[in-house]
C-alpha positions in Angstrom: -32.8 -184.0 -32.8 -34.7 -180.4 -33.5 -33.3 -177.5 -32.2 -34.5 -175.7 -29.0 -34.4 -173.2 -26.2 -34.2 -174.1 -22.8 -34.2 -171.4 -19.9 -34.2 -173.0 -16.4 -35.5 -171.2 -13.6 -33.4 -169.5 -11.4 -35.5 -170.1 -8.4 -34.0 -171.4 -5.3 -35.6 -174.8 -4.0 -35.7 -176.0 -0.8 -36.9 -179.7 -0.6 -37.5 -181.7 2.4 -39.2 -182.8 5.7 -39.2 -180.2 8.5 -36.9 -177.1 5.9 -40.1 -174.8 6.3 -38.5 -174.6 10.2 -35.9 -172.5 8.5 -37.7 -169.9 6.8 -36.2 -166.9 8.3 -33.0 -168.0 6.7 -34.4 -167.6 3.8 -35.6 -164.6 4.4 -32.4 -162.9 5.7 -30.3 -164.8 2.6 -32.8 -162.3 0.6 -31.1 -159.6 2.6 -35.0 -158.6 3.7 -35.8 -158.1 7.2 -39.3 -157.1 6.8 -41.3 -159.5 5.7 -45.5 -159.8 5.1 -47.2 -163.2 6.0 -49.7 -164.0 3.0 -52.2 -166.8 3.2 -55.8 -167.2 2.9 -58.7 -167.0 5.1 -59.0 -170.8 6.2 -54.6 -170.8 6.7 -54.9 -167.2 8.7 -54.2 -169.2 12.0 -51.0 -171.0 10.5 -49.5 -167.4 9.0 -50.1 -166.3 12.3 -47.7 -168.9 13.8 -45.1 -168.8 11.2 -45.3 -164.7 11.4 -44.5 -165.6 15.3 -41.5 -167.7 14.4 -40.3 -164.9 11.8 -40.3 -163.1 15.2 -38.4 -159.7 14.6 -38.3 -160.3 10.3 -42.1 -160.1 10.5 -44.3 -157.2 10.4 -47.7 -159.1 10.6 -49.9 -161.5 8.6 -52.4 -160.2 5.0 -55.2 -163.2 5.6 -57.3 -162.1 2.3 -56.2 -164.1 -0.3 -58.8 -166.0 -2.5 -59.2 -167.9 -5.7 -58.5 -166.7 -9.0 -56.4 -163.3 -7.5 -59.0 -160.5 -8.0 -57.5 -157.5 -8.8 -59.1 -155.5 -5.5 -57.8 -158.2 -3.5 -54.4 -157.3 -4.7 -55.0 -153.7 -4.3 -56.2 -154.1 -0.4 -53.0 -156.0 0.3 -50.5 -153.4 -1.3 -52.0 -150.8 1.6 -50.8 -153.2 4.0 -47.6 -153.3 2.1 -47.5 -150.0 2.5 -48.5 -149.2 5.7 -46.4 -152.0 7.1 -43.1 -151.1 4.9 -42.8 -154.8 4.4 -40.0 -155.9 2.2 -40.6 -159.0 1.0 -43.2 -161.6 1.5 -44.1 -164.8 2.5 -47.2 -166.7 1.0 -47.9 -169.4 3.4 -50.5 -171.9 1.0 -52.2 -173.2 -2.0 -52.5 -171.8 -5.8 -54.6 -168.5 -4.2 -51.4 -167.4 -2.1 -49.4 -167.9 -3.9 -51.2 -166.3 -6.6 -51.7 -163.3 -4.5 -47.6 -162.7 -3.5 -47.0 -162.7 -7.4 -49.2 -160.4 -7.8 -47.7 -158.0 -5.3 -44.0 -158.8 -6.8 -45.7 -158.3 -9.7 -46.4 -154.2 -9.0 -43.4 -153.4 -6.7 -40.8 -155.8 -7.6 -40.6 -157.7 -3.3 -39.0 -160.5 -3.2 -40.5 -163.9 -2.4 -40.5 -166.5 -0.5 -43.2 -169.7 -0.9 -44.4 -172.4 1.3 -46.6 -174.4 -0.7 -49.0 -176.5 1.0 -51.2 -177.6 -2.1 -50.0 -179.5 -5.3 -50.9 -176.0 -7.3 -47.0 -176.1 -8.8 -47.2 -172.1 -10.0 -45.4 -171.8 -6.7 -41.9 -172.3 -10.0 -43.6 -170.2 -12.7 -43.1 -166.5 -13.9 -47.0 -166.0 -14.8 -49.5 -164.8 -13.0 -53.5 -165.1 -13.9 -56.1 -162.4 -12.3 -59.5 -161.5 -12.4 -60.9 -158.0 -13.1 -64.6 -157.0 -14.5 -65.3 -161.5 -14.7 -62.7 -161.9 -16.7 -59.5 -164.0 -15.7 -56.2 -162.9 -17.8 -52.2 -164.1 -17.6 -49.1 -162.0 -17.6 -45.3 -163.1 -18.0 -42.7 -161.2 -16.5 -39.6 -162.2 -14.4 -40.3 -160.1 -11.9 -43.2 -162.8 -11.0 -41.3 -165.6 -10.4 -40.9 -166.6 -5.9 -37.0 -166.5 -5.5 -37.3 -168.8 -2.9 -39.4 -172.0 -2.8 -39.7 -174.0 0.2 -41.2 -178.0 -0.6 -41.9 -179.3 3.1 -43.9 -183.0 2.7 -45.1 -182.2 6.3 -47.3 -179.4 5.3 -48.9 -181.2 3.0 -50.0 -184.1 5.7 -53.4 -182.1 6.9 -54.3 -181.7 2.9 -57.7 -182.9 2.6 -57.3 -186.1 0.8 -60.2 -184.3 -2.2 -58.1 -180.8 -1.8 -55.0 -183.4 -2.5 -56.4 -185.0 -5.8 -57.9 -181.8 -7.6 -55.0 -179.8 -7.1 -52.7 -182.9 -8.3 -54.3 -183.0 -11.4 -53.9 -179.3 -11.8 -50.2 -179.8 -11.5 -51.0 -182.8 -14.2 -52.5 -180.7 -16.3 -49.5 -178.6 -17.1 -47.3 -181.5 -17.8 -49.9 -182.6 -20.2 -49.8 -179.7 -21.9 -46.1 -179.2 -21.7 -46.0 -182.2 -23.8 -47.7 -180.6 -27.5 -46.2 -177.3 -25.9 -45.1 -175.4 -29.2 -41.5 -174.3 -27.6 -41.6 -177.1 -25.7 -37.7 -179.3 -25.9 -36.2 -182.3 -24.5 -36.0 -181.2 -20.6 -39.4 -180.3 -20.5 -40.3 -182.9 -21.7 -38.5 -185.1 -19.1 -39.8 -183.2 -16.5 -43.6 -183.6 -17.8 -43.0 -187.0 -18.1 -41.8 -187.4 -14.7 -43.8 -185.0 -12.9 -47.1 -187.2 -14.1 -45.4 -190.3 -13.4 -45.0 -188.7 -9.7 -48.6 -188.2 -9.4 -49.7 -191.0 -11.0 -47.8 -193.3 -8.0 -48.6 -191.1 -5.1 -52.4 -189.7 -5.3 -53.9 -193.4 -5.6 -51.5 -193.9 -1.9 -52.7 -190.7 -0.6 -56.3 -191.7 -1.1 -55.8 -194.7 0.6 -53.6 -193.4 2.9 -53.2 -190.1 4.1 -50.4 -189.5 6.3 -48.0 -191.6 3.9 -45.6 -189.0 4.3 -43.1 -190.9 1.4 -46.2 -190.3 -1.0 -46.5 -186.9 0.1 -43.7 -186.3 -0.8 -43.5 -187.7 -4.3 -46.5 -185.6 -4.8 -44.8 -182.4 -3.6 -41.8 -183.5 -6.3 -44.3 -184.2 -8.8 -46.0 -180.8 -8.1 -42.1 -178.9 -8.3 -41.6 -180.5 -11.8 -45.3 -179.7 -13.8 -45.0 -176.0 -12.2 -41.6 -175.9 -13.6 -42.9 -177.4 -17.2 -45.8 -174.6 -17.2 -43.4 -171.9 -16.2 -40.7 -173.3 -19.1 -43.0 -173.5 -21.3 -46.5 -172.1 -22.9 -49.9 -173.3 -22.6 -53.2 -174.0 -25.1 -56.6 -174.4 -25.1 -56.9 -176.4 -21.6 -56.0 -173.5 -19.7 -57.5 -171.1 -21.8 -60.9 -172.8 -21.4 -59.9 -173.5 -17.3 -58.7 -169.2 -17.2 -62.6 -168.7 -18.8 -64.6 -170.5 -16.7 -63.0 -170.0 -13.5 -62.9 -166.0 -14.3 -66.2 -165.5 -15.9 -68.3 -168.1 -14.1 -66.2 -168.1 -10.9 -66.1 -172.2 -11.4 -63.2 -173.8 -8.3 -59.8 -173.4 -9.5 -58.1 -176.9 -9.2 -61.5 -179.0 -9.1 -62.2 -177.3 -12.9 -58.7 -178.1 -14.2 -59.2 -181.6 -12.8 -62.9 -182.1 -14.6 -61.3 -180.6 -18.1 -58.3 -182.2 -18.3 -59.3 -185.6 -20.1 -61.8 -184.0 -22.4 -58.8 -181.4 -23.5 -56.5 -184.1 -23.7 -58.8 -186.5 -25.8 -59.5 -183.4 -28.0 -55.4 -182.9 -28.8 -55.1 -186.8 -29.0 -54.6 -187.4 -32.8 -53.1 -184.0 -33.0 -50.5 -184.7 -30.6 -49.7 -188.5 -30.9 -46.6 -188.4 -30.8 -45.9 -186.3 -28.2 -48.6 -187.3 -25.6 -47.7 -191.1 -26.4 -45.2 -191.9 -23.6 -48.2 -189.6 -21.4 -51.0 -192.2 -22.7 -49.2 -195.2 -21.8 -48.4 -194.3 -18.4 -52.2 -193.9 -18.3 -53.4 -197.1 -20.3 -54.3 -194.9 -23.3 -55.8 -193.6 -25.1 -55.1 -190.1 -23.3 -58.5 -189.0 -22.5 -59.8 -192.3 -21.5 -56.9 -192.9 -19.8 -56.5 -189.6 -17.7 -60.7 -190.2 -16.6 -60.6 -193.3 -15.7 -57.6 -192.4 -13.1 -59.4 -189.1 -12.3 -62.7 -191.7 -11.2 -60.8 -194.4 -9.6 -59.2 -191.8 -6.7 -62.7 -189.8 -6.6 -61.8 -187.0 -8.8 -64.7 -184.7 -9.9 -65.8 -185.3 -13.2 -68.8 -182.9 -14.5 -68.9 -179.3 -14.6 -72.5 -179.3 -13.3 -71.3 -179.7 -10.0 -69.9 -176.8 -9.6 -72.9 -174.9 -10.2 -72.1 -174.2 -13.9 -75.5 -174.4 -15.9 -76.0 -176.0 -19.4 -77.1 -172.2 -20.8 -73.1 -171.0 -19.4 -71.7 -173.0 -22.0 -72.4 -171.4 -25.0 -71.5 -168.2 -23.8 -68.0 -170.0 -22.0 -67.4 -171.6 -25.5 -67.1 -168.2 -27.4 -65.7 -166.5 -24.8 -62.8 -169.8 -24.6 -62.2 -169.1 -28.8 -61.5 -164.8 -28.5 -57.8 -164.4 -28.9 -57.0 -168.1 -28.4 -53.8 -169.8 -26.9 -52.4 -171.1 -29.7 -52.7 -175.3 -30.0 -51.8 -177.8 -31.6 -55.7 -178.8 -33.3 -57.2 -175.7 -34.9 -60.5 -175.1 -32.3 -63.4 -172.9 -33.5 -66.8 -172.1 -31.1 -68.8 -175.4 -32.5 -65.8 -177.5 -31.3 -65.1 -176.1 -28.1 -68.9 -176.0 -27.5 -69.2 -180.3 -28.0 -66.2 -180.2 -25.7 -67.9 -178.4 -22.7 -70.9 -180.3 -22.8 -68.8 -183.4 -22.7 -67.3 -182.1 -19.8 -70.7 -181.0 -18.2 -72.1 -184.3 -18.4 -69.0 -186.0 -17.2 -68.7 -188.4 -20.1 -65.9 -190.4 -20.5 -63.7 -189.3 -23.1 -63.5 -191.3 -26.6 
């Protein structure tokens, strides 16, 4: 066995049906007394209900979280933090809300309690992706990692099937890239494979029976595992391309990951053949085609052009994606990435 280094996440994980009802004790355990509840405009009413349950522990709600964590939104939220005297944030929702909470913590070091309602997985990573001036960049810092994450499957029962599918594939992308990460280790590999297996088994059930509580719990467990992998090892080409498309062309976050995953996996399939072998077996391999078939079978989006991205945008996207590239098992260049993007734009099945 090769030598490796593994650093486990210090976050406290609370998992189980109904566990979100006890969020007040998590706030108090952090030594906090003035929590600001964060949400998107869509989940404002849920955030207000949570604020009421917190009672005197809540100083109010900020419901302005949006996709890709624009810096200007973070600055607006920071003003509310200062005005209310908040000593922690409670993020209720998906990746957009979690991202805002992390951005606030990065700038203030306030503790975070996250209650995920999708399968994004970003709640267990010390990584912040934020957008400014039409570019999305990432930063990794210990202050970004939330202190407490409460996984309550009951809160995902109302998650629309389409969003369940795309956020699940988004999380799966973390695991697939973790399998061939430069700094992978045996523990991260075990988590990645178990996370992929959890989604492979749960997402088809959710498509047919959205209120299946066991499948919802299994998917949320998969999100935790895949997100933990993302927080443990470095990412590669897939995440660079998705950050490019989201930050510079405003494509929807989870949907972009869902479309790109089969294509980026196929791109790296030969260079990381050994590392991806077990995952390929899970999806009937080869890995790119297997993931594409799985995505199609559960009704996932398959084409970038469905998001309003024009074919003319692909040249610029390829050029941006190879600027300051992430490490990748297969060498990249603008021409090969342009071809990859063309295939994803057209929605063709990867070879």
